ZAFIRO-16768 format. One record per residue (C-alpha): y, z negated, x. Coordinates in Angstrom, 1 decimal. Each point is the difference from the previous one (the first is absolute). Example, Ala and Ser with C-alpha at 12.3 -4.5 7.8 and 13.67 -1.06 7.14 Angstrom:
<pts>
Y=-4.5 | Z=-7.8 | X=12.3
Y=3.4 | Z=0.7 | X=1.4
</pts>
This chain:
<pts>
Y=-38.3 | Z=-13.9 | X=-13.4
Y=2.1 | Z=2.1 | X=2.4
Y=3.5 | Z=-1.2 | X=0.5
Y=2.8 | Z=2.6 | X=-0.4
Y=2.8 | Z=-0.2 | X=2.5
Y=3.4 | Z=-0.4 | X=-1.5
Y=2.0 | Z=3.2 | X=-0.3
Y=2.9 | Z=0.6 | X=2.4
Y=3.2 | Z=0.2 | X=-2.0
Y=1.4 | Z=3.5 | X=-0.3
Y=2.9 | Z=0.6 | X=2.5
Y=3.4 | Z=1.1 | X=-1.3
Y=0.7 | Z=3.7 | X=0.5
Y=2.3 | Z=1.2 | X=2.8
Y=1.9 | Z=2.7 | X=-1.7
Y=3.6 | Z=0.7 | X=-1.1
Y=3.1 | Z=-1.6 | X=1.5
Y=-0.9 | Z=-2.3 | X=2.8
Y=3.2 | Z=-2.0 | X=0.5
Y=0.4 | Z=-1.9 | X=3.3
Y=2.3 | Z=-3.1 | X=-0.4
Y=1.4 | Z=-0.4 | X=3.5
Y=2.0 | Z=-2.8 | X=1.5
Y=2.2 | Z=2.6 | X=1.7
Y=1.4 | Z=0.8 | X=-3.5
Y=-0.5 | Z=-3.3 | X=-1.9
Y=1.2 | Z=-3.5 | X=0.6
Y=-2.6 | Z=-2.7 | X=-0.8
Y=1.5 | Z=-0.8 | X=-3.4
Y=0.1 | Z=3.7 | X=-1.0
Y=-3.7 | Z=0.8 | X=0.4
Y=-1.1 | Z=-1.2 | X=-3.4
Y=2.7 | Z=1.6 | X=-2.1
Y=-0.2 | Z=3.2 | X=2.0
Y=-3.7 | Z=0.3 | X=-0.3
Y=0.2 | Z=-0.8 | X=-3.7
Y=2.4 | Z=2.9 | X=-0.4
Y=-2.2 | Z=2.4 | X=2.0
Y=-3.0 | Z=-0.9 | X=-2.2
Y=2.1 | Z=0.5 | X=-3.1
Y=0.9 | Z=3.5 | X=1.3
Y=-3.6 | Z=1.0 | X=0.5
Y=-1.2 | Z=-1.3 | X=3.4
Y=-3.8 | Z=-0.3 | X=-0.1
Y=-0.6 | Z=-1.7 | X=3.4
Y=2.3 | Z=-2.5 | X=1.8
Y=-0.2 | Z=-0.7 | X=3.7
Y=1.8 | Z=-3.0 | X=1.6
Y=1.3 | Z=0.9 | X=3.5
Y=1.9 | Z=-2.6 | X=1.9
Y=0.9 | Z=0.2 | X=3.7
Y=3.0 | Z=-2.4 | X=-0.2
Y=-0.6 | Z=-3.3 | X=-1.8
Y=-1.8 | Z=-3.1 | X=1.4
Y=-3.5 | Z=-0.8 | X=-1.1
Y=0.9 | Z=-2.6 | X=-2.7
Y=2.4 | Z=2.4 | X=-1.6
Y=-2.5 | Z=2.9 | X=0.1
Y=-2.6 | Z=-2.3 | X=-1.6
Y=2.4 | Z=-0.9 | X=-2.8
Y=1.0 | Z=3.6 | X=-0.6
Y=-3.6 | Z=1.3 | X=0.1
Y=-1.2 | Z=-2.7 | X=-2.4
Y=2.8 | Z=0.8 | X=-2.5
Y=-0.7 | Z=3.7 | X=0.2
Y=-3.8 | Z=-0.5 | X=-0.4
Y=0.6 | Z=-2.0 | X=-3.2
Y=2.5 | Z=2.6 | X=-1.3
Y=-2.4 | Z=2.9 | X=0.7
Y=-2.9 | Z=-1.8 | X=-1.6
Y=2.0 | Z=-0.5 | X=-3.2
Y=0.7 | Z=3.7 | X=-0.1
Y=-3.5 | Z=1.1 | X=1.1
Y=1.3 | Z=1.7 | X=3.1
Y=-1.7 | Z=-0.4 | X=3.4
Y=2.0 | Z=-1.7 | X=2.8
Y=-0.8 | Z=1.1 | X=3.5
Y=1.2 | Z=-2.1 | X=2.9
Y=1.0 | Z=1.9 | X=3.1
Y=-1.7 | Z=-0.9 | X=3.3
Y=-1.1 | Z=-3.5 | X=-0.8
Y=-3.5 | Z=-0.7 | X=-1.4
Y=0.5 | Z=-3.8 | X=0.2
Y=3.1 | Z=0.2 | X=-2.1
Y=-1.7 | Z=2.3 | X=-2.5
Y=-2.8 | Z=-2.6 | X=-0.3
Y=2.4 | Z=-2.9 | X=-0.3
Y=1.9 | Z=1.4 | X=-3.0
Y=-3.1 | Z=1.8 | X=-1.6
Y=1.6 | Z=3.4 | X=0.4
Y=-2.1 | Z=3.0 | X=-1.0
Y=-0.3 | Z=1.2 | X=3.6
Y=1.5 | Z=0.8 | X=3.3
Y=1.4 | Z=3.1 | X=1.8
Y=-0.9 | Z=0.3 | X=3.7
Y=1.8 | Z=2.0 | X=2.7
Y=-1.1 | Z=1.2 | X=3.4
Y=0.6 | Z=-3.4 | X=1.7
Y=-1.2 | Z=-2.3 | X=-2.8
Y=-3.3 | Z=-1.7 | X=-0.8
Y=-3.1 | Z=2.2 | X=-0.3
Y=-1.4 | Z=1.0 | X=-3.4
Y=-3.2 | Z=-2.1 | X=0.5
Y=2.0 | Z=-3.1 | X=0.8
Y=2.2 | Z=0.5 | X=-3.0
Y=-3.0 | Z=0.6 | X=-2.2
Y=-1.7 | Z=-3.2 | X=1.2
Y=3.1 | Z=-2.0 | X=-0.8
Y=1.0 | Z=1.6 | X=-3.3
Y=-3.4 | Z=0.9 | X=-1.5
Y=-1.5 | Z=3.0 | X=-1.7
Y=2.5 | Z=0.1 | X=-2.9
Y=3.0 | Z=0.4 | X=2.3
Y=1.9 | Z=3.2 | X=0.5
Y=0.3 | Z=1.0 | X=3.6
Y=2.3 | Z=2.8 | X=1.0
Y=0.4 | Z=1.6 | X=3.4
Y=2.9 | Z=1.9 | X=1.5
Y=-1.4 | Z=3.3 | X=1.5
Y=3.4 | Z=1.6 | X=1.0
Y=-0.9 | Z=3.7 | X=0.6
Y=-3.6 | Z=-0.7 | X=1.1
Y=-2.8 | Z=1.2 | X=-2.3
Y=-2.7 | Z=-1.3 | X=2.4
Y=1.5 | Z=-3.5 | X=-0.3
Y=-0.2 | Z=0.3 | X=-3.8
Y=-3.6 | Z=1.1 | X=0.1
Y=-0.8 | Z=-3.0 | X=2.2
Y=1.9 | Z=-2.3 | X=-2.3
Y=-1.9 | Z=1.3 | X=-3.0
Y=-3.3 | Z=-0.6 | X=1.8
Y=1.1 | Z=-3.5 | X=0.9
Y=0.7 | Z=-0.9 | X=-3.6
Y=3.6 | Z=0.8 | X=-0.6
Y=0.9 | Z=0.3 | X=-3.7
Y=2.9 | Z=2.5 | X=0.6
Y=1.7 | Z=1.7 | X=2.9
Y=3.7 | Z=0.8 | X=0.6
Y=1.4 | Z=3.0 | X=1.9
Y=3.6 | Z=0.7 | X=1.1
Y=2.8 | Z=0.2 | X=0.8
Y=0.2 | Z=3.2 | X=-2.0
Y=3.8 | Z=0.2 | X=0.2
Y=2.7 | Z=-1.7 | X=2.1
Y=-0.2 | Z=-3.7 | X=-0.9
Y=3.0 | Z=-2.4 | X=0.2
Y=-2.5 | Z=-3.0 | X=0.3
Y=-2.0 | Z=1.5 | X=2.9
Y=2.1 | Z=2.8 | X=1.6
Y=-2.4 | Z=0.3 | X=3.0
Y=-3.2 | Z=0.2 | X=-2.2
Y=-2.5 | Z=2.8 | X=0.8
Y=0.5 | Z=2.9 | X=-2.4
Y=-2.8 | Z=1.3 | X=-2.3
Y=-0.2 | Z=3.4 | X=-1.7
Y=-1.1 | Z=1.1 | X=-3.5
Y=-3.1 | Z=1.6 | X=1.6
Y=-1.2 | Z=-3.4 | X=1.0
Y=0.0 | Z=-1.1 | X=-3.6
Y=-2.0 | Z=3.0 | X=-1.1
Y=-2.5 | Z=-0.6 | X=2.7
Y=-0.2 | Z=-3.7 | X=-0.8
Y=-0.5 | Z=0.7 | X=-3.7
Y=-3.0 | Z=2.2 | X=0.9
Y=-1.5 | Z=-2.5 | X=2.5
Y=0.6 | Z=-3.4 | X=-1.6
Y=-1.2 | Z=-1.8 | X=-3.1
Y=2.5 | Z=-2.9 | X=0.2
Y=3.5 | Z=0.3 | X=-1.5
Y=2.8 | Z=1.4 | X=2.2
Y=3.5 | Z=-1.4 | X=0.2
Y=2.8 | Z=2.1 | X=1.4
Y=3.0 | Z=-1.8 | X=1.7
Y=3.1 | Z=0.8 | X=1.9
Y=3.3 | Z=1.3 | X=-1.3
Y=-1.4 | Z=0.8 | X=-3.4
Y=2.4 | Z=0.6 | X=-2.8
Y=-0.4 | Z=1.0 | X=-3.6
Y=1.1 | Z=3.5 | X=1.1
Y=-2.6 | Z=0.5 | X=2.7
Y=-2.8 | Z=-2.1 | X=-1.3
Y=-1.6 | Z=2.6 | X=-2.4
Y=-1.1 | Z=2.1 | X=2.9
Y=-1.9 | Z=-2.9 | X=1.5
Y=-1.8 | Z=-0.7 | X=-3.3
Y=-0.9 | Z=3.6 | X=-0.3
Y=-1.4 | Z=0.0 | X=3.6
Y=-2.3 | Z=-3.0 | X=-0.8
Y=1.9 | Z=-3.3 | X=0.0
Y=-1.1 | Z=-2.5 | X=-2.6
Y=3.0 | Z=-2.3 | X=0.5
Y=3.5 | Z=0.3 | X=1.5
Y=1.3 | Z=-2.9 | X=2.0
Y=3.7 | Z=-0.7 | X=0.0
Y=2.2 | Z=-2.7 | X=1.5
Y=3.6 | Z=1.0 | X=0.2
Y=-0.4 | Z=2.5 | X=-2.8
Y=-0.7 | Z=-2.9 | X=-2.4
Y=1.3 | Z=-3.2 | X=1.5
Y=3.0 | Z=1.5 | X=1.8
Y=1.4 | Z=1.4 | X=-3.3
Y=2.6 | Z=-1.7 | X=-2.2
Y=-2.1 | Z=0.4 | X=-3.1
Y=-3.6 | Z=-0.8 | X=1.1
Y=-1.5 | Z=0.5 | X=-3.5
Y=1.5 | Z=3.5 | X=-0.3
Y=-1.0 | Z=0.9 | X=3.5
Y=-3.6 | Z=-1.0 | X=-0.6
Y=-0.1 | Z=2.0 | X=-3.2
Y=1.0 | Z=3.2 | X=1.8
Y=-3.1 | Z=-0.3 | X=2.2
Y=-2.2 | Z=-1.1 | X=-2.9
Y=0.9 | Z=3.2 | X=-1.9
Y=-1.6 | Z=2.1 | X=2.7
Y=-3.4 | Z=-1.3 | X=-1.1
</pts>
C-alpha cells in the first residue's frame, strides 16, 4: 500500500490591513492591548517589530502576541528574527535586505511558515524572492514615512508591474494613510502595511477600522 504524505497546512492569507506593532511606538506592556485593539478594528496580519528591547523582553512580548493572534486566527509575523519566530511559534518571519536568507529561514521554520521579503523599489529582487520561496513581498516606501524617512521611494507603476509579474501577495508600505491607500490597492497591493497610522494614533481600533474599510 502506497503511503500518502501528510498535507501541508494551508497558509493564512496576506491581505487587508497589515499592522506593524513597533517598539518605537509601544512600550512593552502596551503591545498586547494595542494589538488586540488593532485586530478588533480589522487588522488581518500583525507584524512584531522591535529594535529597542533586550532579548528576554522581546521573547516575552513575541510569545504573548503569538498566543493572542492564535486566539483570533490572525497570523503573527516576526520582523528580522527567524529564531524568535521559531521560539514563539509565530506564523512566520519578515526579512529585510540585511537579514537571514530565505532558504535559511525556511529550513528553520518549515514549509508551513510565512516568509515575507522587503523588496523596496526593486522588482527584480521580488522576482528573485518569489523564485527562492517567499510567500509574499513588500514594496515601499510609497509616501514619506515617519518611521523610515530615508527609505527608498517606490511608485504606483511598480505595483502595476509587480501585479502582472508575480504570483505571490504584494504588501505596500511607507507613509500609507486611509486617504492615500485606495490608490495602492487599485494598482495591485493585496495588503497595506501601517505602523504610525495605527499604533501612533490615540484610538487604535478606530484607526485600524479606517484602513480596513478600504478593502
